[in-house]
All heavy atoms as TSV, in Angstrom:
chain	resi	resn	atom	element	x	y	z
A	1	GLY	N	N	0.794	-1.192	0.000
A	1	GLY	CA	C	0.000	0.000	0.000
A	1	GLY	C	C	0.842	1.264	0.000
A	1	GLY	O	O	0.562	2.208	-0.724
A	2	GLN	N	N	1.900	1.305	0.811
A	2	GLN	CA	C	2.713	2.516	0.900
A	2	GLN	C	C	3.410	2.833	-0.419
A	2	GLN	O	O	3.490	3.987	-0.820
A	2	GLN	CB	C	3.749	2.386	2.028
A	2	GLN	CG	C	3.160	2.448	3.414
A	2	GLN	CD	C	2.504	3.783	3.692
A	2	GLN	OE1	O	3.074	4.835	3.473
A	2	GLN	NE2	N	1.274	3.736	4.169
A	3	GLY	N	N	3.880	1.801	-1.104
A	3	GLY	CA	C	4.536	2.023	-2.394
A	3	GLY	C	C	3.596	2.637	-3.411
A	3	GLY	O	O	3.974	3.559	-4.150
A	4	LYS	N	N	2.360	2.156	-3.444
A	4	LYS	CA	C	1.350	2.704	-4.357
A	4	LYS	C	C	1.054	4.161	-4.021
A	4	LYS	O	O	0.989	5.012	-4.918
A	4	LYS	CB	C	0.080	1.860	-4.268
A	4	LYS	CG	C	-1.081	2.355	-5.086
A	4	LYS	CD	C	-0.917	2.021	-6.542
A	4	LYS	CE	C	-2.211	2.329	-7.283
A	4	LYS	NZ	N	-2.070	2.192	-8.693
A	5	LEU	N	N	0.903	4.464	-2.728
A	5	LEU	CA	C	0.657	5.843	-2.319
A	5	LEU	C	C	1.834	6.751	-2.675
A	5	LEU	O	O	1.646	7.868	-3.155
A	5	LEU	CB	C	0.376	5.922	-0.821
A	5	LEU	CG	C	-0.950	5.347	-0.350
A	5	LEU	CD1	C	-1.034	5.389	1.174
A	5	LEU	CD2	C	-2.109	6.099	-0.960
A	6	GLN	N	N	3.044	6.266	-2.458
A	6	GLN	CA	C	4.220	7.072	-2.772
A	6	GLN	C	C	4.328	7.333	-4.268
A	6	GLN	O	O	4.664	8.440	-4.691
A	6	GLN	CB	C	5.482	6.393	-2.249
A	6	GLN	CG	C	5.571	6.431	-0.738
A	6	GLN	CD	C	6.717	5.613	-0.186
A	6	GLN	OE1	O	7.404	4.898	-0.904
A	6	GLN	NE2	N	6.921	5.712	1.113
A	7	ASN	N	N	4.018	6.319	-5.088
A	7	ASN	CA	C	4.061	6.502	-6.544
A	7	ASN	C	C	3.000	7.496	-7.018
A	7	ASN	O	O	3.272	8.352	-7.864
A	7	ASN	CB	C	3.897	5.171	-7.263
A	7	ASN	CG	C	5.105	4.281	-7.117
A	7	ASN	OD1	O	6.206	4.747	-6.863
A	7	ASN	ND2	N	4.897	2.987	-7.261
A	8	LEU	N	N	1.785	7.366	-6.489
A	8	LEU	CA	C	0.726	8.309	-6.851
A	8	LEU	C	C	1.091	9.728	-6.413
A	8	LEU	O	O	0.902	10.689	-7.163
A	8	LEU	CB	C	-0.601	7.907	-6.204
A	8	LEU	CG	C	-1.373	6.798	-6.871
A	8	LEU	CD1	C	-2.553	6.382	-6.004
A	8	LEU	CD2	C	-1.849	7.218	-8.252
A	9	ARG	N	N	1.619	9.844	-5.211
A	9	ARG	CA	C	1.994	11.159	-4.714
A	9	ARG	C	C	3.030	11.801	-5.623
A	9	ARG	O	O	2.924	12.965	-5.986
A	9	ARG	CB	C	2.544	11.054	-3.299
A	9	ARG	CG	C	2.739	12.418	-2.672
A	9	ARG	CD	C	3.821	12.451	-1.616
A	9	ARG	NE	N	3.931	13.795	-1.099
A	9	ARG	CZ	C	4.571	14.768	-1.719
A	9	ARG	NH1	N	5.142	14.559	-2.888
A	9	ARG	NH2	N	4.633	15.976	-1.204
A	10	LYS	N	N	4.054	11.038	-5.982
A	10	LYS	CA	C	5.114	11.564	-6.850
A	10	LYS	C	C	4.539	12.006	-8.195
A	10	LYS	O	O	4.843	13.092	-8.687
A	10	LYS	CB	C	6.201	10.520	-7.056
A	10	LYS	CG	C	7.336	11.001	-7.913
A	10	LYS	CD	C	8.409	9.965	-8.084
A	10	LYS	CE	C	9.513	10.570	-8.950
A	10	LYS	NZ	N	10.289	9.603	-9.625
A	11	GLU	N	N	3.718	11.163	-8.789
A	11	GLU	CA	C	3.138	11.479	-10.097
A	11	GLU	C	C	2.268	12.736	-10.041
A	11	GLU	O	O	2.396	13.630	-10.871
A	11	GLU	CB	C	2.311	10.299	-10.600
A	11	GLU	CG	C	1.721	10.535	-11.958
A	11	GLU	CD	C	0.975	9.321	-12.490
A	11	GLU	OE1	O	1.139	8.211	-11.949
A	11	GLU	OE2	O	0.226	9.500	-13.458
A	12	PHE	N	N	1.387	12.813	-9.052
A	12	PHE	CA	C	0.495	13.966	-8.955
A	12	PHE	C	C	1.248	15.231	-8.536
A	12	PHE	O	O	0.892	16.331	-8.951
A	12	PHE	CB	C	-0.665	13.697	-8.002
A	12	PHE	CG	C	-1.705	12.774	-8.572
A	12	PHE	CD1	C	-2.265	11.790	-7.790
A	12	PHE	CD2	C	-2.140	12.890	-9.879
A	12	PHE	CE1	C	-3.244	10.939	-8.295
A	12	PHE	CE2	C	-3.122	12.046	-10.402
A	12	PHE	CZ	C	-3.668	11.072	-9.607
A	13	ALA	N	N	2.282	15.098	-7.712
A	13	ALA	CA	C	3.049	16.268	-7.279
A	13	ALA	C	C	3.770	16.927	-8.457
A	13	ALA	O	O	4.034	18.128	-8.429
A	13	ALA	CB	C	4.043	15.878	-6.195
A	14	GLU	N	N	4.063	16.158	-9.478
A	14	GLU	CA	C	4.737	16.691	-10.664
A	14	GLU	C	C	3.769	17.392	-11.616
A	14	GLU	O	O	4.206	18.047	-12.553
A	14	GLU	CB	C	5.469	15.566	-11.403
A	14	GLU	CG	C	6.632	14.999	-10.603
A	14	GLU	CD	C	7.243	13.758	-11.215
A	14	GLU	OE1	O	6.681	13.222	-12.211
A	14	GLU	OE2	O	8.275	13.308	-10.699
A	15	ASN	N	N	2.472	17.257	-11.366
A	15	ASN	CA	C	1.460	17.868	-12.232
A	15	ASN	C	C	1.015	19.207	-11.621
A	15	ASN	O	O	0.449	19.229	-10.536
A	15	ASN	CB	C	0.263	16.935	-12.378
A	15	ASN	CG	C	-0.733	17.419	-13.402
A	15	ASN	OD1	O	-0.976	18.607	-13.520
A	15	ASN	ND2	N	-1.311	16.494	-14.127
A	16	PRO	N	N	1.247	20.322	-12.330
A	16	PRO	CA	C	0.890	21.628	-11.759
A	16	PRO	C	C	-0.614	21.852	-11.589
A	16	PRO	O	O	-1.025	22.767	-10.879
A	16	PRO	CB	C	1.477	22.622	-12.766
A	16	PRO	CG	C	1.590	21.860	-14.042
A	16	PRO	CD	C	1.835	20.431	-13.655
A	17	ASP	N	N	-1.446	21.009	-12.198
A	17	ASP	CA	C	-2.898	21.144	-12.077
A	17	ASP	C	C	-3.473	20.397	-10.874
A	17	ASP	O	O	-4.677	20.443	-10.635
A	17	ASP	CB	C	-3.585	20.643	-13.354
A	17	ASP	CG	C	-3.256	21.497	-14.556
A	17	ASP	OD1	O	-3.057	22.719	-14.378
A	17	ASP	OD2	O	-3.181	20.955	-15.674
A	18	VAL	N	N	-2.611	19.683	-10.145
A	18	VAL	CA	C	-3.076	18.859	-9.021
A	18	VAL	C	C	-2.454	19.355	-7.721
A	18	VAL	O	O	-1.257	19.593	-7.633
A	18	VAL	CB	C	-2.701	17.374	-9.243
A	18	VAL	CG1	C	-3.114	16.522	-8.048
A	18	VAL	CG2	C	-3.327	16.841	-10.523
A	19	LEU	N	N	-3.307	19.517	-6.711
A	19	LEU	CA	C	-2.863	19.865	-5.362
A	19	LEU	C	C	-2.761	18.579	-4.553
A	19	LEU	O	O	-3.696	17.769	-4.548
A	19	LEU	CB	C	-3.863	20.817	-4.704
A	19	LEU	CG	C	-3.609	21.162	-3.244
A	19	LEU	CD1	C	-2.310	21.927	-3.078
A	19	LEU	CD2	C	-4.773	21.959	-2.693
A	20	VAL	N	N	-1.633	18.384	-3.894
A	20	VAL	CA	C	-1.401	17.194	-3.086
A	20	VAL	C	C	-1.288	17.616	-1.620
A	20	VAL	O	O	-0.520	18.505	-1.285
A	20	VAL	CB	C	-0.101	16.472	-3.516
A	20	VAL	CG1	C	0.172	15.272	-2.628
A	20	VAL	CG2	C	-0.171	16.058	-4.977
A	21	VAL	N	N	-2.092	16.971	-0.763
A	21	VAL	CA	C	-2.049	17.235	0.674
A	21	VAL	C	C	-1.725	15.921	1.371
A	21	VAL	O	O	-2.482	14.951	1.275
A	21	VAL	CB	C	-3.390	17.796	1.190
A	21	VAL	CG1	C	-3.316	18.045	2.692
A	21	VAL	CG2	C	-3.758	19.065	0.434
A	22	ASP	N	N	-0.589	15.885	2.051
A	22	ASP	CA	C	-0.140	14.680	2.750
A	22	ASP	C	C	-0.658	14.659	4.186
A	22	ASP	O	O	-0.708	15.690	4.846
A	22	ASP	CB	C	1.392	14.650	2.845
A	22	ASP	CG	C	2.076	14.619	1.499
A	22	ASP	OD1	O	1.558	13.962	0.585
A	22	ASP	OD2	O	3.144	15.238	1.373
A	23	TYR	N	N	-1.011	13.476	4.646
A	23	TYR	CA	C	-1.301	13.251	6.061
A	23	TYR	C	C	-0.480	12.035	6.453
A	23	TYR	O	O	-0.814	10.909	6.094
A	23	TYR	CB	C	-2.793	13.031	6.293
A	23	TYR	CG	C	-3.146	12.863	7.752
A	23	TYR	CD1	C	-2.883	13.865	8.668
A	23	TYR	CD2	C	-3.720	11.695	8.204
A	23	TYR	CE1	C	-3.194	13.713	10.008
A	23	TYR	CE2	C	-4.039	11.538	9.550
A	23	TYR	CZ	C	-3.770	12.541	10.438
A	23	TYR	OH	O	-4.075	12.390	11.770
A	24	THR	N	N	0.622	12.279	7.152
A	24	THR	CA	C	1.564	11.213	7.461
A	24	THR	C	C	1.350	10.662	8.861
A	24	THR	O	O	0.679	11.267	9.694
A	24	THR	CB	C	3.016	11.720	7.348
A	24	THR	OG1	O	3.241	12.684	8.373
A	24	THR	CG2	C	3.285	12.319	5.984
A	25	GLU	N	N	1.974	9.534	9.101
A	25	GLU	CA	C	1.926	8.909	10.421
A	25	GLU	C	C	2.492	9.852	11.481
A	25	GLU	O	O	1.988	9.927	12.591
A	25	GLU	CB	C	2.709	7.591	10.404
A	25	GLU	CG	C	2.512	6.722	11.604
A	25	GLU	CD	C	1.099	6.190	11.731
A	25	GLU	OE1	O	0.442	5.898	10.719
A	25	GLU	OE2	O	0.627	6.067	12.878
A	26	ASP	N	N	3.523	10.603	11.120
A	26	ASP	CA	C	4.130	11.545	12.066
A	26	ASP	C	C	3.180	12.668	12.461
A	26	ASP	O	O	3.288	13.223	13.546
A	26	ASP	CB	C	5.396	12.168	11.462
A	26	ASP	CG	C	6.496	11.145	11.279
A	26	ASP	OD1	O	6.832	10.460	12.260
A	26	ASP	OD2	O	7.026	11.026	10.154
A	27	ALA	N	N	2.272	13.040	11.579
A	27	ALA	CA	C	1.376	14.163	11.852
A	27	ALA	C	C	0.239	13.789	12.798
A	27	ALA	O	O	-0.325	14.661	13.450
A	27	ALA	CB	C	0.781	14.690	10.549
A	28	ALA	N	N	-0.089	12.525	12.870
A	28	ALA	CA	C	-1.262	12.095	13.620
A	28	ALA	C	C	-1.286	12.564	15.076
A	28	ALA	O	O	-2.236	13.204	15.488
A	28	ALA	CB	C	-1.415	10.582	13.537
A	29	PRO	N	N	-0.272	12.282	15.876
A	29	PRO	CA	C	-0.354	12.677	17.282
A	29	PRO	C	C	0.354	13.996	17.594
A	29	PRO	O	O	0.442	14.382	18.742
A	29	PRO	CB	C	0.374	11.538	17.981
A	29	PRO	CG	C	1.419	11.134	17.002
A	29	PRO	CD	C	0.795	11.330	15.640
A	30	ALA	N	N	0.864	14.669	16.579
A	30	ALA	CA	C	1.775	15.786	16.822
A	30	ALA	C	C	1.123	17.155	16.675
A	30	ALA	O	O	0.171	17.323	15.937
A	30	ALA	CB	C	2.941	15.684	15.846
A	31	ASP	N	N	1.701	18.110	17.385
A	31	ASP	CA	C	1.398	19.499	17.065
A	31	ASP	C	C	2.338	19.876	15.914
A	31	ASP	O	O	3.236	19.118	15.561
A	31	ASP	CB	C	1.556	20.417	18.279
A	31	ASP	CG	C	2.976	20.446	18.833
A	31	ASP	OD1	O	3.953	20.349	18.063
A	31	ASP	OD2	O	3.121	20.573	20.066
A	32	TYR	N	N	2.167	21.054	15.345
A	32	TYR	CA	C	2.919	21.375	14.141
A	32	TYR	C	C	4.428	21.396	14.381
A	32	TYR	O	O	5.190	20.898	13.562
A	32	TYR	CB	C	2.456	22.704	13.531
A	32	TYR	CG	C	3.064	22.898	12.174
A	32	TYR	CD1	C	2.551	22.233	11.071
A	32	TYR	CD2	C	4.175	23.707	11.997
A	32	TYR	CE1	C	3.119	22.369	9.822
A	32	TYR	CE2	C	4.751	23.857	10.749
A	32	TYR	CZ	C	4.222	23.189	9.659
A	32	TYR	OH	O	4.790	23.324	8.432
A	33	ALA	N	N	4.880	21.948	15.489
A	33	ALA	CA	C	6.321	22.015	15.767
A	33	ALA	C	C	6.915	20.612	15.882
A	33	ALA	O	O	7.995	20.329	15.348
A	33	ALA	CB	C	6.566	22.811	17.043
A	34	GLU	N	N	6.214	19.716	16.567
A	34	GLU	CA	C	6.684	18.338	16.701
A	34	GLU	C	C	6.677	17.639	15.344
A	34	GLU	O	O	7.607	16.915	15.002
A	34	GLU	CB	C	5.797	17.578	17.695
A	34	GLU	CG	C	6.257	16.167	17.964
A	34	GLU	CD	C	5.346	15.424	18.932
A	34	GLU	OE1	O	4.486	16.063	19.580
A	34	GLU	OE2	O	5.492	14.203	19.029
A	35	TYR	N	N	5.635	17.857	14.567
A	35	TYR	CA	C	5.537	17.269	13.223
A	35	TYR	C	C	6.697	17.737	12.353
A	35	TYR	O	O	7.361	16.929	11.699
A	35	TYR	CB	C	4.206	17.648	12.589
A	35	TYR	CG	C	4.085	17.264	11.136
A	35	TYR	CD1	C	4.123	15.940	10.748
A	35	TYR	CD2	C	3.923	18.231	10.158
A	35	TYR	CE1	C	4.013	15.580	9.420
A	35	TYR	CE2	C	3.812	17.883	8.818
A	35	TYR	CZ	C	3.854	16.552	8.459
A	35	TYR	OH	O	3.748	16.199	7.145
A	36	GLU	N	N	6.967	19.015	12.352
A	36	GLU	CA	C	8.042	19.567	11.537
A	36	GLU	C	C	9.380	18.945	11.922
A	36	GLU	O	O	10.199	18.599	11.071
A	36	GLU	CB	C	8.078	21.082	11.720
A	36	GLU	CG	C	9.048	21.784	10.814
A	36	GLU	CD	C	8.973	23.293	10.973
A	36	GLU	OE1	O	8.679	23.783	12.080
A	36	GLU	OE2	O	9.207	23.965	9.976
A	37	SER	N	N	9.599	18.764	13.203
A	37	SER	CA	C	10.838	18.179	13.696
A	37	SER	C	C	10.974	16.707	13.295
A	37	SER	O	O	12.026	16.277	12.830
A	37	SER	CB	C	10.894	18.308	15.211
A	37	SER	OG	O	11.980	17.608	15.735
A	38	THR	N	N	9.920	15.933	13.461
A	38	THR	CA	C	10.006	14.495	13.164
A	38	THR	C	C	10.027	14.210	11.665
A	38	THR	O	O	10.744	13.317	11.225
A	38	THR	CB	C	8.868	13.698	13.825
A	38	THR	OG1	O	7.622	14.201	13.381
A	38	THR	CG2	C	8.949	13.753	15.327
A	39	ILE	N	N	9.273	14.962	10.876
A	39	ILE	CA	C	9.233	14.692	9.435
A	39	ILE	C	C	10.569	15.034	8.782
A	39	ILE	O	O	10.975	14.405	7.808
A	39	ILE	CB	C	8.053	15.416	8.749
A	39	ILE	CG1	C	7.726	14.787	7.400
A	39	ILE	CG2	C	8.316	16.885	8.565
A	39	ILE	CD1	C	7.053	13.476	7.465
A	40	ALA	N	N	11.280	15.993	9.337
A	40	ALA	CA	C	12.579	16.392	8.783
A	40	ALA	C	C	13.621	15.284	8.920
A	40	ALA	O	O	14.613	15.268	8.195
A	40	ALA	CB	C	13.069	17.661	9.471
A	41	LYS	N	N	13.381	14.346	9.822
A	41	LYS	CA	C	14.326	13.248	10.047
A	41	LYS	C	C	14.170	12.117	9.036
A	41	LYS	O	O	14.983	11.203	9.008
A	41	LYS	CB	C	14.144	12.701	11.458
A	41	LYS	CG	C	14.452	13.700	12.541
A	41	LYS	CD	C	14.128	13.138	13.918
A	41	LYS	CE	C	14.292	14.213	14.972
A	41	LYS	NZ	N	13.846	13.750	16.292
A	42	HIS	N	N	13.107	12.153	8.223
A	42	HIS	CA	C	12.823	11.066	7.287
A	42	HIS	C	C	13.207	11.428	5.862
A	42	HIS	O	O	13.066	12.575	5.443
A	42	HIS	CB	C	11.324	10.743	7.274
A	42	HIS	CG	C	10.799	10.252	8.578
A	42	HIS	ND1	N	11.211	9.095	9.168
A	42	HIS	CD2	C	9.888	10.779	9.416
A	42	HIS	CE1	C	10.581	8.928	10.310
A	42	HIS	NE2	N	9.761	9.943	10.488
A	43	LYS	N	N	13.655	10.428	5.130
A	43	LYS	CA	C	13.808	10.556	3.688
A	43	LYS	C	C	12.443	10.264	3.078
A	43	LYS	O	O	11.596	9.642	3.713
A	43	LYS	CB	C	14.827	9.555	3.169
A	43	LYS	CG	C	16.228	9.803	3.682
A	43	LYS	CD	C	17.165	8.767	3.148
A	43	LYS	CE	C	18.555	9.003	3.720
A	43	LYS	NZ	N	19.477	7.956	3.362
A	44	GLY	N	N	12.231	10.685	1.842
A	44	GLY	CA	C	10.929	10.511	1.195
A	44	GLY	C	C	10.396	9.096	1.239
A	44	GLY	O	O	9.225	8.865	1.530
A	45	GLU	N	N	11.260	8.117	0.989
A	45	GLU	CA	C	10.789	6.734	0.966
A	45	GLU	C	C	10.522	6.175	2.356
A	45	GLU	O	O	9.934	5.108	2.494
A	45	GLU	CB	C	11.779	5.836	0.209
A	45	GLU	CG	C	13.153	5.737	0.833
A	45	GLU	CD	C	14.124	6.840	0.424
A	45	GLU	OE1	O	13.745	7.764	-0.322
A	45	GLU	OE2	O	15.284	6.771	0.858
A	46	GLU	N	N	10.927	6.886	3.401
A	46	GLU	CA	C	10.692	6.436	4.773
A	46	GLU	C	C	9.385	6.968	5.349
A	46	GLU	O	O	8.984	6.568	6.432
A	46	GLU	CB	C	11.833	6.909	5.678
A	46	GLU	CG	C	13.182	6.314	5.330
A	46	GLU	CD	C	14.317	6.939	6.119
A	46	GLU	OE1	O	14.137	8.055	6.648
A	46	GLU	OE2	O	15.370	6.309	6.190
A	47	ILE	N	N	8.727	7.876	4.658
A	47	ILE	CA	C	7.503	8.478	5.168
A	47	ILE	C	C	6.363	7.478	5.083
A	47	ILE	O	O	6.153	6.844	4.043
A	47	ILE	CB	C	7.163	9.762	4.388
A	47	ILE	CG1	C	8.247	10.810	4.637
A	47	ILE	CG2	C	5.790	10.292	4.787
A	47	ILE	CD1	C	8.125	12.042	3.787
A	48	THR	N	N	5.650	7.308	6.172
A	48	THR	CA	C	4.476	6.438	6.204
A	48	THR	C	C	3.236	7.320	6.118
A	48	THR	O	O	3.020	8.175	6.974
A	48	THR	CB	C	4.442	5.614	7.506
A	48	THR	OG1	O	5.644	4.858	7.597
A	48	THR	CG2	C	3.247	4.684	7.518
A	49	TYR	N	N	2.447	7.094	5.072
A	49	TYR	CA	C	1.259	7.911	4.849
A	49	TYR	C	C	0.035	7.289	5.500
A	49	TYR	O	O	-0.192	6.089	5.382
A	49	TYR	CB	C	0.998	8.076	3.347
A	49	TYR	CG	C	2.067	8.887	2.666
A	49	TYR	CD1	C	3.086	8.277	1.969
A	49	TYR	CD2	C	2.056	10.265	2.747
A	49	TYR	CE1	C	4.074	9.023	1.355
A	49	TYR	CE2	C	3.043	11.023	2.141
A	49	TYR	CZ	C	4.051	10.397	1.445
A	49	TYR	OH	O	5.028	11.138	0.848
A	50	ARG	N	N	-0.748	8.105	6.170
A	50	ARG	CA	C	-2.074	7.690	6.638
A	50	ARG	C	C	-3.086	7.962	5.546
A	50	ARG	O	O	-4.036	7.215	5.376
A	50	ARG	CB	C	-2.462	8.442	7.900
A	50	ARG	CG	C	-1.806	7.912	9.131
A	50	ARG	CD	C	-2.407	8.563	10.342
A	50	ARG	NE	N	-2.028	7.794	11.509
A	50	ARG	CZ	C	-2.744	7.734	12.587
A	50	ARG	NH1	N	-3.869	8.403	12.680
A	50	ARG	NH2	N	-2.344	7.023	13.603
A	51	ALA	N	N	-2.876	9.074	4.847
A	51	ALA	CA	C	-3.764	9.455	3.749
A	51	ALA	C	C	-3.044	10.478	2.884
A	51	ALA	O	O	-2.145	11.176	3.348
A	51	ALA	CB	C	-5.055	10.068	4.280
A	52	ILE	N	N	-3.432	10.527	1.640
A	52	ILE	CA	C	-2.989	11.582	0.745
A	52	ILE	C	C	-4.232	12.056	0.009
A	52	ILE	O	O	-5.002	11.250	-0.510
A	52	ILE	CB	C	-1.938	11.089	-0.265
A	52	ILE	CG1	C	-0.715	10.528	0.446
A	52	ILE	CG2	C	-1.533	12.235	-1.195
A	52	ILE	CD1	C	0.340	9.972	-0.483
A	53	HIS	N	N	-4.421	13.346	-0.009
A	53	HIS	CA	C	-5.572	13.933	-0.681
A	53	HIS	C	C	-5.104	14.568	-1.979
A	53	HIS	O	O	-4.114	15.297	-1.984
A	53	HIS	CB	C	-6.237	14.979	0.221
A	53	HIS	CG	C	-6.623	14.430	1.550
A	53	HIS	ND1	N	-7.812	13.786	1.755
A	53	HIS	CD2	C	-5.967	14.401	2.724
A	53	HIS	CE1	C	-7.880	13.395	3.010
A	53	HIS	NE2	N	-6.766	13.758	3.618
A	54	PHE	N	N	-5.806	14.273	-3.055
A	54	PHE	CA	C	-5.494	14.834	-4.356
A	54	PHE	C	C	-6.671	15.677	-4.810
A	54	PHE	O	O	-7.815	15.222	-4.774
A	54	PHE	CB	C	-5.243	13.735	-5.391
A	54	PHE	CG	C	-4.172	12.754	-4.992
A	54	PHE	CD1	C	-4.484	11.436	-4.743
A	54	PHE	CD2	C	-2.861	13.156	-4.860
A	54	PHE	CE1	C	-3.510	10.521	-4.383
A	54	PHE	CE2	C	-1.868	12.258	-4.494
A	54	PHE	CZ	C	-2.190	10.938	-4.256
A	55	TYR	N	N	-6.398	16.887	-5.241
A	55	TYR	CA	C	-7.434	17.768	-5.732
A	55	TYR	C	C	-7.003	18.294	-7.091
A	55	TYR	O	O	-5.913	18.858	-7.235
A	55	TYR	CB	C	-7.650	18.939	-4.772
A	55	TYR	CG	C	-8.691	19.912	-5.259
A	55	TYR	CD1	C	-10.040	19.646	-5.102
A	55	TYR	CD2	C	-8.322	21.078	-5.906
A	55	TYR	CE1	C	-11.007	20.526	-5.564
A	55	TYR	CE2	C	-9.279	21.974	-6.368
A	55	TYR	CZ	C	-10.607	21.687	-6.204
A	55	TYR	OH	O	-11.556	22.546	-6.662
A	56	GLY	N	N	-7.831	18.066	-8.081
A	56	GLY	CA	C	-7.513	18.539	-9.420
A	56	GLY	C	C	-8.580	18.094	-10.399
A	56	GLY	O	O	-9.634	17.580	-10.008
A	57	PRO	N	N	-8.293	18.263	-11.682
A	57	PRO	CA	C	-9.262	17.898	-12.705
A	57	PRO	C	C	-9.626	16.406	-12.641
A	57	PRO	O	O	-8.763	15.543	-12.491
A	57	PRO	CB	C	-8.544	18.227	-14.012
A	57	PRO	CG	C	-7.501	19.231	-13.637
A	57	PRO	CD	C	-7.091	18.878	-12.242
A	58	GLU	N	N	-10.908	16.159	-12.744
A	58	GLU	CA	C	-11.418	14.787	-12.648
A	58	GLU	C	C	-10.756	13.857	-13.659
A	58	GLU	O	O	-10.452	12.710	-13.345
A	58	GLU	CB	C	-12.933	14.801	-12.855
A	58	GLU	CG	C	-13.600	13.462	-12.661
A	58	GLU	CD	C	-15.116	13.544	-12.778
A	58	GLU	OE1	O	-15.681	14.653	-12.723
A	58	GLU	OE2	O	-15.728	12.476	-12.927
A	59	ASP	N	N	-10.519	14.350	-14.873
A	59	ASP	CA	C	-9.940	13.488	-15.905
A	59	ASP	C	C	-8.483	13.110	-15.617
A	59	ASP	O	O	-7.962	12.167	-16.206
A	59	ASP	CB	C	-10.068	14.126	-17.291
A	59	ASP	CG	C	-9.359	15.461	-17.417
A	59	ASP	OD1	O	-9.350	16.233	-16.446
A	59	ASP	OD2	O	-8.814	15.739	-18.505
A	60	ILE	N	N	-7.852	13.797	-14.699
A	60	ILE	CA	C	-6.490	13.440	-14.287
A	60	ILE	C	C	-6.510	12.543	-13.058
A	60	ILE	O	O	-5.788	11.552	-12.987
A	60	ILE	CB	C	-5.659	14.716	-13.991
A	60	ILE	CG1	C	-5.464	15.518	-15.275
A	60	ILE	CG2	C	-4.311	14.361	-13.363
A	60	ILE	CD1	C	-4.819	16.874	-15.070
A	61	ILE	N	N	-7.360	12.861	-12.087
A	61	ILE	CA	C	-7.378	12.161	-10.799
A	61	ILE	C	C	-8.087	10.807	-10.861
A	61	ILE	O	O	-7.556	9.792	-10.427
A	61	ILE	CB	C	-8.052	13.033	-9.715
A	61	ILE	CG1	C	-7.360	14.385	-9.573
A	61	ILE	CG2	C	-8.117	12.299	-8.379
A	61	ILE	CD1	C	-5.973	14.348	-9.035
A	62	VAL	N	N	-9.281	10.781	-11.412
A	62	VAL	CA	C	-10.119	9.577	-11.349
A	62	VAL	C	C	-9.498	8.350	-12.017
A	62	VAL	O	O	-9.523	7.264	-11.434
A	62	VAL	CB	C	-11.542	9.866	-11.892
A	62	VAL	CG1	C	-12.358	8.593	-12.021
A	62	VAL	CG2	C	-12.250	10.853	-10.978
A	63	PRO	N	N	-8.927	8.464	-13.211
A	63	PRO	CA	C	-8.366	7.247	-13.815
A	63	PRO	C	C	-7.282	6.577	-12.967
A	63	PRO	O	O	-7.131	5.360	-13.014
A	63	PRO	CB	C	-7.776	7.743	-15.141
A	63	PRO	CG	C	-8.536	8.970	-15.465
A	63	PRO	CD	C	-8.841	9.603	-14.133
A	64	LYS	N	N	-6.562	7.344	-12.186
A	64	LYS	CA	C	-5.485	6.786	-11.359
A	64	LYS	C	C	-5.957	6.298	-9.996
A	64	LYS	O	O	-5.264	5.531	-9.348
A	64	LYS	CB	C	-4.399	7.841	-11.132
A	64	LYS	CG	C	-3.796	8.384	-12.385
A	64	LYS	CD	C	-2.797	7.430	-12.925
A	64	LYS	CE	C	-2.123	8.053	-14.139
A	64	LYS	NZ	N	-1.201	7.173	-14.770
A	65	THR	N	N	-7.119	6.776	-9.538
A	65	THR	CA	C	-7.544	6.476	-8.170
A	65	THR	C	C	-8.864	5.729	-8.061
A	65	THR	O	O	-9.206	5.270	-6.967
A	65	THR	CB	C	-7.675	7.785	-7.355
A	65	THR	OG1	O	-8.656	8.623	-7.965
A	65	THR	CG2	C	-6.351	8.521	-7.280
A	66	LYS	N	N	-9.595	5.570	-9.136
A	66	LYS	CA	C	-10.945	4.997	-9.020
A	66	LYS	C	C	-10.987	3.564	-8.511
A	66	LYS	O	O	-11.968	3.151	-7.933
A	66	LYS	CB	C	-11.691	5.096	-10.353
A	66	LYS	CG	C	-11.148	4.205	-11.442
A	66	LYS	CD	C	-11.966	4.365	-12.702
A	66	LYS	CE	C	-11.407	3.485	-13.809
A	66	LYS	NZ	N	-12.150	3.644	-15.020
A	67	ASN	N	N	-9.924	2.819	-8.690
A	67	ASN	CA	C	-9.929	1.428	-8.241
A	67	ASN	C	C	-9.229	1.226	-6.894
A	67	ASN	O	O	-9.013	0.103	-6.477
A	67	ASN	CB	C	-9.256	0.531	-9.288
A	67	ASN	CG	C	-10.084	0.433	-10.545
A	67	ASN	OD1	O	-11.316	0.479	-10.505
A	67	ASN	ND2	N	-9.440	0.329	-11.689
A	68	LEU	N	N	-8.905	2.332	-6.235
A	68	LEU	CA	C	-8.248	2.206	-4.933
A	68	LEU	C	C	-9.258	1.900	-3.849
A	68	LEU	O	O	-10.317	2.468	-3.778
A	68	LEU	CB	C	-7.528	3.509	-4.567
A	68	LEU	CG	C	-6.306	3.881	-5.378
A	68	LEU	CD1	C	-5.769	5.226	-4.896
A	68	LEU	CD2	C	-5.241	2.831	-5.271
A	69	SER	N	N	-8.887	1.008	-2.996
A	69	SER	CA	C	-9.651	0.804	-1.768
A	69	SER	C	C	-8.841	1.481	-0.672
A	69	SER	O	O	-7.763	2.008	-0.916
A	69	SER	CB	C	-9.802	-0.697	-1.487
A	69	SER	OG	O	-8.533	-1.284	-1.324
A	70	SER	N	N	-9.304	1.454	0.534
A	70	SER	CA	C	-8.522	2.006	1.625
A	70	SER	C	C	-7.261	1.161	1.773
A	70	SER	O	O	-7.346	-0.044	1.968
A	70	SER	CB	C	-9.309	1.985	2.922
A	70	SER	OG	O	-10.424	2.827	2.823
A	71	LEU	N	N	-6.132	1.799	1.642
A	71	LEU	CA	C	-4.872	1.057	1.728
A	71	LEU	C	C	-4.332	1.080	3.130
A	71	LEU	O	O	-4.323	2.025	3.791
A	71	LEU	CB	C	-3.833	1.686	0.772
A	71	LEU	CG	C	-4.215	1.668	-0.704
A	71	LEU	CD1	C	-3.153	2.411	-1.526
A	71	LEU	CD2	C	-4.307	0.247	-1.194
């Protein structure tokens, strides 16, 4: 599941028409200062996502995400 989320995030982040909002495992129990400190310690492939929100044109988002279940 994490690999699929990371690949989707990378692909959508490269598209200027799509807004990507990450919700990581580090953010769950943290205040912003704690989150900023802990996330800085991770490399991109080490980040564990709880959710990623994609906002953009339907014709870009839906074909890549329509078959996803909760990962």
